[in-house]
C-alpha positions as CSV (number, residue, x, y, z in Angstrom):
1,L,0.2,-0.2,0.2
2,D,2.7,2.3,1.1
3,L,4.4,1.7,-3.0
4,C,1.3,2.4,-4.6
5,E,0.8,5.8,-2.2
6,R,3.9,6.8,-3.2
7,N,4.3,6.1,-6.3
8,E,0.8,7.6,-6.7
9,V,-1.0,4.5,-8.2
10,L,-4.7,4.0,-7.4
11,G,-7.1,0.9,-7.3
12,T,-7.7,-2.3,-5.8
13,F,-5.4,-5.3,-4.2
14,L,-6.7,-8.5,-2.8
15,L,-4.7,-11.3,-0.9
16,A,-5.7,-14.5,0.2
17,E,-4.3,-18.0,0.4
18,E,-5.1,-19.0,-3.0
19,G,-2.9,-15.5,-4.0
20,I,-3.3,-12.3,-5.2
21,N,-5.7,-10.0,-7.6
22,G,-6.3,-6.7,-8.4
23,T,-6.6,-4.0,-11.5
24,V,-5.0,-0.1,-10.6
25,A,-3.7,2.6,-12.8
26,G,-1.5,5.3,-12.6
27,K,1.7,6.0,-14.9
28,P,3.8,3.1,-17.0
29,E,6.8,2.9,-14.8
30,A,5.2,3.4,-11.6
31,I,2.7,0.5,-12.8
32,H,5.6,-1.9,-13.6
33,L,7.4,-0.7,-10.3
34,V,4.6,-2.3,-8.4
35,I,4.9,-4.9,-10.8
36,D,7.9,-6.2,-10.4
37,W,7.7,-6.2,-6.5
38,I,5.4,-8.2,-6.6
39,R,7.4,-10.8,-8.5
40,S,9.8,-10.7,-6.7
41,W,8.0,-12.3,-3.7
42,Q,8.9,-15.8,-2.8
43,E,5.2,-17.1,-2.8
44,I,4.1,-15.3,-5.9
45,E,5.5,-18.0,-8.7
46,Q,3.1,-17.0,-11.7
47,L,1.8,-13.4,-12.3
48,E,-0.7,-13.4,-15.1
49,V,-0.9,-9.5,-16.0
50,K,-2.8,-7.4,-18.5
51,F,-2.5,-4.0,-19.7
52,S,-5.1,-1.6,-21.0
53,K,-5.0,2.3,-21.5
54,S,-6.9,5.4,-20.4
55,D,-7.5,8.8,-21.3
56,S,-9.5,8.8,-17.9
57,R,-9.0,8.4,-13.7
58,N,-10.6,5.1,-13.3
59,F,-9.9,4.9,-9.2
60,R,-10.7,7.1,-6.6
61,R,-7.8,5.6,-4.0
62,M,-5.9,2.9,-3.1
63,K,-7.2,-0.5,-1.3
64,V,-5.7,-3.5,-0.3
65,R,-8.3,-6.3,1.1
66,I,-7.1,-9.5,2.9
67,K,-9.9,-11.9,1.9
68,K,-11.3,-15.5,2.2
69,E,-10.9,-15.7,-1.1
70,I,-10.2,-14.4,-4.2
71,V,-13.7,-14.0,-5.6
72,T,-15.7,-15.7,-3.2
73,M,-17.6,-19.7,-4.4
74,G,-18.2,-20.8,-0.8
75,M,-17.0,-23.8,-1.0
76,E,-14.3,-24.9,1.0
77,N,-12.7,-27.9,-0.5
78,V,-12.2,-26.8,-4.1
79,D,-8.1,-26.2,-4.3
80,P,-7.4,-24.3,-7.8
81,L,-4.0,-25.0,-6.4
82,N,-3.7,-28.5,-7.1
83,Q,-6.7,-29.4,-9.6
84,S,-7.9,-27.0,-12.3
85,G,-8.6,-26.8,-15.8
86,E,-6.3,-27.2,-19.1
87,Y,-5.1,-23.8,-20.1
88,I,-5.9,-22.8,-23.6
89,E,-4.0,-20.2,-24.9
90,P,-5.8,-16.6,-26.7
91,G,-4.3,-17.7,-30.2
92,D,-5.8,-20.9,-30.0
93,W,-9.3,-20.1,-28.3
94,N,-10.7,-20.0,-31.8
95,Q,-9.8,-23.5,-33.2
96,F,-10.7,-24.9,-29.5
97,I,-14.4,-24.1,-29.1
98,T,-15.5,-24.1,-32.4
99,Q,-14.8,-27.6,-32.3
100,D,-18.4,-30.2,-32.4
101,E,-17.9,-31.7,-28.9
102,V,-17.0,-29.0,-26.8
103,M,-19.0,-27.0,-24.3
104,V,-18.6,-23.5,-23.9
105,I,-19.5,-22.2,-20.5
106,D,-19.1,-18.1,-19.0
107,T,-18.7,-18.2,-15.8
108,R,-19.4,-14.8,-15.2
109,N,-22.6,-13.3,-13.8
110,T,-25.8,-13.1,-16.1
111,Y,-25.5,-9.0,-16.0
112,E,-22.1,-9.4,-17.1
113,V,-23.0,-11.8,-20.0
114,S,-25.2,-9.4,-21.3
115,M,-23.1,-6.8,-22.6
116,G,-20.6,-9.4,-24.5
117,K,-20.1,-13.2,-25.1
118,F,-18.3,-15.6,-27.3
119,K,-20.7,-17.0,-29.7
120,D,-23.2,-19.9,-28.7
121,A,-21.3,-19.6,-24.7
122,I,-23.8,-21.1,-22.9
123,N,-25.0,-18.4,-20.1
124,P,-25.8,-20.1,-16.4
125,N,-28.1,-17.1,-15.4
126,T,-26.4,-16.5,-12.2
127,E,-26.1,-13.5,-10.0
128,N,-23.3,-14.1,-8.5
129,F,-20.1,-16.5,-8.5
130,S,-21.7,-18.4,-5.2
131,E,-24.5,-19.6,-6.9
132,F,-22.4,-21.5,-9.8
133,P,-21.7,-24.6,-8.4
134,D,-25.3,-24.9,-8.0
135,W,-25.7,-24.3,-11.6
136,L,-22.8,-26.8,-12.6
137,D,-24.0,-29.8,-9.9
138,D,-27.3,-29.6,-12.6
139,L,-24.3,-30.6,-15.2
140,S,-23.4,-33.5,-12.9
141,N,-25.5,-35.7,-14.5
142,I,-24.5,-35.5,-17.7
143,E,-23.6,-39.3,-18.2
144,D,-20.8,-38.7,-20.9
145,K,-17.6,-37.1,-17.7
146,T,-15.4,-36.9,-21.0
147,Q,-17.2,-35.0,-22.4
148,K,-14.5,-31.5,-23.7
149,I,-16.0,-28.3,-21.5
150,A,-14.1,-24.8,-22.0
151,M,-14.6,-21.9,-19.4
152,Y,-14.0,-18.7,-19.7
153,C,-14.8,-15.3,-17.0
154,T,-13.1,-11.8,-17.5
155,G,-9.5,-11.7,-16.6
156,G,-9.3,-15.7,-15.5
157,I,-10.0,-16.1,-11.7
158,R,-12.9,-17.2,-11.6
159,C,-11.9,-20.1,-14.1
160,E,-9.6,-21.6,-12.0
161,K,-11.9,-22.4,-8.9
162,A,-14.6,-23.3,-11.7
163,T,-13.2,-25.7,-13.8
164,A,-11.0,-27.0,-10.3
165,Y,-15.0,-27.6,-8.9
166,M,-16.0,-29.5,-12.3
167,K,-13.1,-31.9,-12.9
168,Q,-13.9,-32.5,-8.8
169,I,-17.4,-33.4,-9.8
170,G,-15.5,-35.8,-12.6
171,F,-15.2,-34.3,-15.7
172,E,-12.2,-35.0,-17.4
173,N,-11.7,-32.7,-20.0
174,V,-12.1,-29.5,-18.5
175,F,-10.6,-26.0,-20.3
176,Q,-10.2,-22.6,-19.6
177,L,-9.5,-19.5,-21.8
178,K,-5.8,-18.8,-19.9
179,G,-5.9,-14.8,-19.2
180,G,-9.5,-14.8,-19.4
181,I,-11.3,-12.0,-21.7
182,L,-9.1,-9.2,-21.4
183,K,-6.2,-11.5,-22.8
184,Y,-8.3,-12.5,-25.4
185,L,-9.1,-8.7,-26.7
186,E,-5.6,-7.7,-25.8
187,E,-3.9,-10.4,-28.5
188,I,-6.2,-11.2,-30.8
189,P,-7.2,-8.6,-34.0
190,K,-11.6,-7.6,-33.7
191,A,-11.0,-9.0,-37.6
192,E,-10.0,-12.6,-36.3
193,S,-12.6,-12.1,-32.7
194,M,-15.4,-14.4,-32.3
195,W,-15.9,-11.9,-28.9
196,E,-19.5,-10.9,-29.6
197,G,-20.3,-7.5,-27.4
198,E,-18.0,-5.8,-24.9
199,C,-16.6,-6.5,-21.9
200,F,-17.6,-5.6,-18.3
201,V,-15.2,-4.4,-16.0
202,F,-15.1,-3.6,-12.8
203,D,-14.0,-0.1,-12.6
204,D,-15.4,3.5,-13.9
205,R,-15.0,2.3,-17.0
206,V,-17.4,0.0,-17.6
207,S,-16.6,-2.1,-20.1
208,L,-14.0,-2.9,-22.8
209,T,-13.4,-3.6,-26.1
210,H,-10.5,-5.1,-28.5
211,G,-7.4,-2.8,-28.3
212,L,-8.6,-2.3,-25.0
């Protein structure tokens, strides 16, 4: 918090035993300074970072919050650190989800999905992520547990838990979009994109699209 404030970096970091997540804004050199400091932690083996530009002030202050879960699923026995879906790189995502046997699931809340989603993706119609396990439990009735499942979310955090739970209830072929929608929009040109609409974000920008 002190490092961010001294370098005029604003936004939010969430800390939990399962990892760190956050969105911050500031001058490029200040952001890289904060990122380098976080990467120096021994506990952080991998840090997925996504960049976008904005001409406006998107945050009013800097907050660091300690939480039980980075994103609340409410399932204490789900451990994404030891069991989660196989990553699909953004550049391979289009080809993967257009296979006939792949079921594509949006793990976000319905108000987020209403702004944009991948073509033909299933909307679970949840109001918050803690409702998602109940929806997944209905899928557990599918007899073919080798069914390929491809999941995605905004930045990849919810998918870590969602895919871990899918594997826990017996599905064998579970995959997730690495880096989430934001990484896809950052890397994939609009002309090649299968994304329809805009991507909701939890700050004053409200939504983003290709080029971020």
